[in-house]
C-alpha positions in Angstrom: -26.9 -10.4 -56.8 -30.2 -12.0 -56.0 -32.9 -12.5 -58.7 -36.6 -13.4 -58.4 -38.1 -14.9 -61.5 -41.9 -14.5 -61.7 -43.9 -16.8 -63.9 -47.2 -18.7 -63.5 -45.6 -22.2 -63.6 -43.9 -24.8 -61.5 -40.3 -25.0 -62.6 -40.3 -28.7 -62.0 -43.2 -29.2 -64.5 -43.2 -26.4 -67.0 -45.4 -26.3 -70.1 -44.2 -25.8 -73.7 -45.1 -22.1 -74.0 -42.3 -19.7 -74.8 -42.5 -17.8 -71.5 -42.3 -21.0 -69.5 -39.4 -22.4 -71.5 -37.6 -19.1 -71.1 -38.2 -19.1 -67.4 -37.0 -22.7 -67.0 -33.8 -22.0 -69.0 -33.1 -18.7 -67.2 -33.5 -20.4 -63.8 -31.1 -23.2 -64.8 -28.6 -20.6 -66.1 -28.7 -18.5 -62.9 -28.3 -21.5 -60.7 -25.4 -22.8 -62.8 -23.6 -19.5 -62.5 -24.1 -19.4 -58.7 -26.7 -16.6 -58.5 -29.1 -16.9 -55.6 -32.5 -17.2 -57.2 -36.1 -17.0 -56.0 -38.9 -18.4 -58.2 -42.4 -17.0 -57.6 -44.8 -19.4 -59.3 -47.5 -22.0 -58.8 -47.6 -25.6 -57.7 -50.2 -28.1 -56.8 -47.7 -30.5 -55.3 -45.4 -28.6 -53.0 -45.1 -25.5 -50.8 -42.2 -23.1 -50.1 -38.9 -24.9 -50.3 -35.2 -23.9 -50.4 -32.6 -26.1 -52.0 -29.1 -24.7 -52.4 -29.3 -21.3 -54.1 -33.0 -21.8 -55.1 -36.0 -20.7 -53.1 -39.4 -21.7 -54.6 -42.3 -19.5 -53.6 -45.6 -20.9 -54.9 -48.4 -18.4 -54.4 -51.2 -20.8 -55.1 -51.9 -24.5 -55.7 -54.3 -23.7 -58.5 -52.3 -24.3 -61.7 -55.0 -23.3 -64.1 -55.3 -19.7 -62.9 -55.4 -17.0 -65.6 -53.0 -14.1 -65.6 -55.2 -11.8 -63.5 -55.7 -14.6 -60.9 -51.9 -15.1 -60.7 -51.4 -11.4 -60.0 -54.0 -11.5 -57.3 -52.5 -14.5 -55.7 -49.1 -12.8 -55.6 -50.6 -9.9 -53.8 -52.6 -12.0 -51.3 -49.8 -14.3 -50.5 -47.4 -11.4 -49.9 -44.6 -13.4 -51.7 -42.8 -10.1 -52.2 -42.2 -9.9 -48.4 -39.9 -13.0 -48.6 -37.5 -11.2 -51.0 -34.3 -9.6 -49.6 -33.9 -5.9 -50.2 -32.4 -5.1 -53.6 -33.5 -8.5 -55.2 -34.1 -8.0 -58.9 -37.7 -9.0 -59.7 -37.8 -10.3 -63.3 -41.4 -10.8 -64.5 -42.4 -12.5 -67.8 -45.6 -10.4 -68.3 -45.9 -6.7 -67.5 -48.9 -7.2 -65.2 -47.0 -9.7 -63.0 -45.0 -6.7 -61.8 -48.0 -5.0 -60.3 -47.9 -6.4 -56.7 -44.2 -5.7 -56.6 -44.6 -2.1 -58.0 -47.3 -1.4 -55.3 -45.8 -3.2 -52.3 -42.1 -3.9 -52.9 -40.4 -0.6 -53.6 -37.0 -1.8 -52.4 -36.6 -4.2 -55.3 -35.8 -3.1 -59.0 -38.1 -4.6 -61.6 -37.2 -6.1 -65.0 -40.0 -6.9 -67.5 -39.5 -9.2 -70.5 -42.0 -8.6 -73.3 -42.5 -11.9 -75.0 -44.1 -10.4 -78.1 -47.0 -7.9 -78.5 -48.9 -8.8 -75.3 -51.2 -5.8 -75.5 -52.1 -6.7 -79.0 -53.1 -10.2 -77.9 -55.3 -8.8 -75.1 -57.0 -6.5 -77.6 -57.6 -9.5 -79.9 -59.1 -11.8 -77.3 -60.7 -9.6 -74.7 -63.4 -6.9 -74.7 -62.5 -3.3 -75.3 -63.2 -2.5 -71.6 -60.9 -5.3 -70.4 -58.2 -4.2 -72.9 -58.3 -0.6 -71.7 -58.0 -1.7 -68.1 -55.1 -4.0 -69.0 -53.3 -1.2 -70.8 -53.5 1.0 -67.7 -51.9 -1.7 -65.6 -49.3 -2.5 -68.2 -48.4 1.2 -68.6 -48.0 1.6 -64.8 -45.8 -1.5 -64.6 -43.6 -0.6 -67.5 -43.1 3.0 -66.2 -42.1 1.7 -62.8 -39.6 -0.9 -64.2 -35.9 -0.4 -64.0 -35.4 -2.2 -67.3 -37.6 -3.5 -70.1 -36.4 -6.3 -72.4 -38.0 -7.1 -75.7 -37.3 -10.4 -77.4 -37.3 -8.9 -80.9 -37.3 -5.6 -82.8 -40.9 -5.9 -83.8 -42.0 -6.1 -80.1 -39.8 -3.1 -79.3 -41.2 -1.0 -82.1 -44.8 -1.9 -81.1 -44.3 -0.8 -77.5 -42.3 2.3 -78.4 -45.3 3.4 -80.6 -47.8 2.5 -77.9 -45.8 4.2 -75.2 -43.5 6.9 -76.7 -41.8 7.4 -73.3 -40.3 3.9 -73.6 -38.1 5.0 -76.5 -34.5 4.3 -75.7 -35.3 2.3 -72.6 -36.0 -1.1 -74.2 -33.1 -3.6 -74.7 -33.3 -6.4 -77.2 -32.4 -9.9 -75.9 -33.8 -12.8 -77.9 -35.0 -16.0 -76.3 -32.4 -18.7 -75.9 -32.7 -22.4 -75.9 -31.2 -25.4 -74.2 -28.9 -26.9 -76.8 -28.2 -29.9 -74.5 -31.8 -30.9 -74.6 -32.6 -30.0 -78.2 -30.3 -31.8 -80.5 -30.2 -34.2 -83.5 -31.3 -37.7 -82.5 -31.8 -41.0 -84.4 -34.9 -40.1 -86.5 -35.8 -43.7 -87.3 -35.7 -44.6 -83.6 -37.7 -41.6 -82.5 -40.4 -42.3 -85.2 -40.6 -45.9 -84.1 -41.0 -44.8 -80.4 -43.8 -42.3 -81.2 -45.6 -44.3 -83.8 -44.8 -42.5 -87.1 -44.1 -44.5 -90.3 -40.7 -44.3 -91.9 -42.2 -43.1 -95.2 -44.4 -40.4 -93.8 -43.6 -36.8 -94.4 -44.3 -35.3 -91.0 -45.4 -31.6 -91.0 -45.4 -30.5 -87.3 -46.7 -27.7 -85.2 -45.7 -27.4 -81.5 -47.4 -24.9 -79.3 -50.7 -23.7 -77.9 -53.9 -24.2 -79.9 -55.1 -20.6 -79.6 -56.6 -18.2 -82.0 -53.4 -16.1 -82.4 -51.6 -19.1 -83.8 -53.9 -19.1 -86.8 -53.9 -22.9 -87.1 -57.0 -22.8 -89.3 -54.8 -21.2 -91.9 -52.3 -24.0 -91.4 -54.9 -26.7 -91.9 -56.3 -25.0 -95.1 -52.7 -24.6 -96.4 -52.0 -28.3 -95.7 -55.0 -29.3 -97.8 -53.0 -27.9 -100.8 -49.9 -29.9 -99.8 -51.6 -33.3 -99.8 -52.2 -33.6 -103.6 -48.5 -32.8 -104.2 -47.1 -34.9 -101.3 -49.6 -37.7 -100.6 -47.4 -39.2 -97.8 -47.6 -35.9 -95.9 -49.2 -35.8 -92.4 -49.9 -32.8 -90.3 -49.2 -33.3 -86.5 -50.3 -30.7 -84.0 -48.6 -31.0 -80.6 -50.2 -29.0 -77.9 -53.6 -28.0 -76.5 -55.7 -24.9 -76.1 -59.1 -23.2 -76.3 -59.2 -23.4 -80.1 -58.8 -27.2 -80.3 -62.5 -28.0 -80.8 -62.9 -25.6 -83.7 -59.7 -26.9 -85.3 -60.8 -30.5 -85.0 -64.1 -29.6 -86.7 -62.2 -27.9 -89.5 -60.0 -30.9 -90.1 -62.8 -33.5 -89.5 -62.6 -34.9 -93.0 -58.8 -35.3 -92.7 -58.6 -36.7 -89.1 -56.7 -38.9 -88.1 -55.2 -40.1 -91.4 -53.9 -36.7 -92.4 -54.2 -34.4 -89.4 -53.2 -35.8 -86.0 -54.0 -33.9 -82.8 -51.5 -35.2 -80.2 -52.6 -32.9 -77.4 -50.4 -31.7 -74.7 -47.1 -33.5 -74.2 -44.5 -33.2 -71.4 -41.8 -30.7 -72.2 -39.1 -33.4 -72.0 -40.8 -35.3 -74.8 -40.7 -32.3 -77.2 -37.1 -32.9 -78.5 -38.0 -36.4 -79.4 -41.1 -35.4 -81.2 -39.3 -32.7 -83.1 -36.8 -35.3 -84.3 -39.8 -37.1 -85.9 -40.6 -34.1 -88.1 -39.5 -33.3 -91.6 -40.6 -29.7 -91.2 -41.9 -27.5 -88.4 -44.6 -24.9 -89.2 -45.4 -21.5 -87.7 -48.1 -19.2 -89.0 -49.0 -17.1 -86.1 -50.7 -13.7 -86.4 -47.8 -12.3 -84.2 -44.8 -13.6 -82.3 -41.8 -12.2 -80.5 -38.8 -14.5 -80.7 -40.5 -17.9 -81.2 -38.7 -20.6 -79.2 -40.1 -23.5 -81.2 -38.4 -22.3 -84.3 -35.0 -22.4 -82.7 -35.7 -25.7 -80.9 -36.7 -27.3 -84.2 -33.5 -26.1 -85.9 -31.4 -27.4 -83.0 -33.0 -30.8 -83.7 -32.0 -30.5 -87.4 -35.5 -29.7 -88.6 -36.1 -27.0 -91.1 -38.9 -24.5 -90.6 -41.7 -22.9 -92.7 -42.9 -19.8 -91.0 -44.9 -16.7 -91.5 -42.9 -13.4 -91.4 -43.4 -12.8 -87.7 -41.1 -11.8 -84.8 -37.4 -12.2 -85.4 -37.6 -15.2 -87.8 -35.7 -13.2 -90.5 -32.7 -13.2 -88.1 -33.0 -17.0 -87.6 -34.0 -18.5 -91.0 -31.2 -17.1 -93.2 -30.1 -20.1 -95.3 -32.3 -21.9 -97.8 -31.5 -25.3 -96.1 -33.0 -24.0 -92.8 -36.5 -23.4 -94.2 -38.6 -20.7 -95.7 -40.3 -17.5 -94.6 -43.6 -17.6 -96.5 -46.4 -15.1 -97.0 -49.8 -15.7 -95.3 -51.3 -16.9 -98.5 -52.4 -20.6 -98.4 -51.0 -21.4 -101.9 -47.6 -19.8 -101.3 -47.4 -21.2 -97.8 -48.2 -24.7 -99.0 -45.7 -24.4 -101.8 -43.0 -23.5 -99.2 -43.8 -26.7 -97.3 -43.6 -28.8 -100.4 -40.2 -27.2 -101.3 -38.8 -28.0 -97.9 -40.2 -31.6 -98.0 -38.4 -32.1 -101.3 -34.9 -31.6 -99.9 -32.5 -34.3 -101.2 -29.7 -33.7 -98.8 -31.0 -34.5 -95.3 -27.6 -34.6 -93.6 -26.7 -31.2 -95.1 -30.1 -29.8 -93.9 -29.5 -31.0 -90.4 -26.1 -29.5 -90.2 -27.3 -26.1 -91.5 -30.2 -26.1 -89.1 -27.9 -27.0 -86.1 -25.5 -24.2 -87.1 -28.4 -21.7 -87.2 -29.6 -22.6 -83.7 -26.1 -22.5 -82.2 -26.0 -18.7 -81.7 -29.2 -18.9 -79.6 -27.8 -21.3 -76.9 -28.9 -20.0 -73.5 -25.4 -19.7 -72.2 -25.0 -16.7 -74.6 -28.5 -15.3 -74.0 -28.3 -15.8 -70.2 -25.1 -13.8 -70.1 -26.8 -10.9 -71.8 -29.7 -11.0 -69.4 -27.4 -11.0 -66.4 -25.7 -7.9 -67.9 -29.1 -6.2 -67.8 -29.4 -7.1 -64.1 -26.0 -5.5 -63.5 -27.3 -2.2 -65.0 -30.4 -2.0 -62.7 -28.8 -2.6 -59.3 -28.8 1.2 -58.9 -32.0 2.8 -57.4 -35.1 2.0 -59.4 -36.3 4.2 -62.3 -39.7 5.8 -61.4 -40.2 8.1 -64.3 
């Protein structure tokens, strides 16, 4: 078996997004299990290289390309020509499959849907762009040998959008690296990253984009402060919505709302260990990686009812699923911050995360690969 992972990243320096984390973990799993792997991505620092079972195929040195630019670079670089016949092409967005669908008929394609991607395009792009995207997405999904959704909500969305997908979509949630995300010495981590021992750290980790609805989080946090004066909101990440969020929180910055900006992925476990609660209030999600990573670090979560969080947050000690109402969301944060058994909370959180270790998830993904080694589906 040969697998080609396709994602717009350098596996040596991934970001903190769900798709990049997924690709990094999948790559490590495939290599650990001895599967020959190609990685089609981007890199400003290196060209094509083969080391052991891994061949890295950067299609461009421009690491800030959008999704359309990445697809174009795949086509222009003819990266698909380097793949052996029968290699399974596993893409992390439907449109990434387009060059392989058009020019690489000998390789079966697998698409992972990391949430309602089409919905996000409709939210952020013009109707004309969204219609064009849907045409490309539809073609790529039709020509894929297998489609993986990371949660039931994503599956239901796509089956409604494309009825011919019914019965074809497999559910495989996103896994995490439990060797990286684990409980650490909280006092030591706080000292290292500059947080006070008495602070109640309410944290968000992810992209500062409109779909994350962080304006809602800031407004909800205003209702937390009178009840928990020592609370502080910490936003880890960057994005196009940052300037608007800083303006919204201007009267609270930096004493109560801290924008940490982008941080290296390897620092995220330490930062999560500084938190008392992780928050998520996105408009939509698939199988949010950051929720599982926080739990693996012993940190409870307050989240909106999105994606598969109901299958993750099942014990009271692990957090709350709160409605998108500022008063109710703030009340959930206050409840979690009032826990009086921190050791019990950490143990419960760690237990909840254990079933999402990537060894389990990786095995399920490889099972899908085994099912698509037959001739490609071209319905």
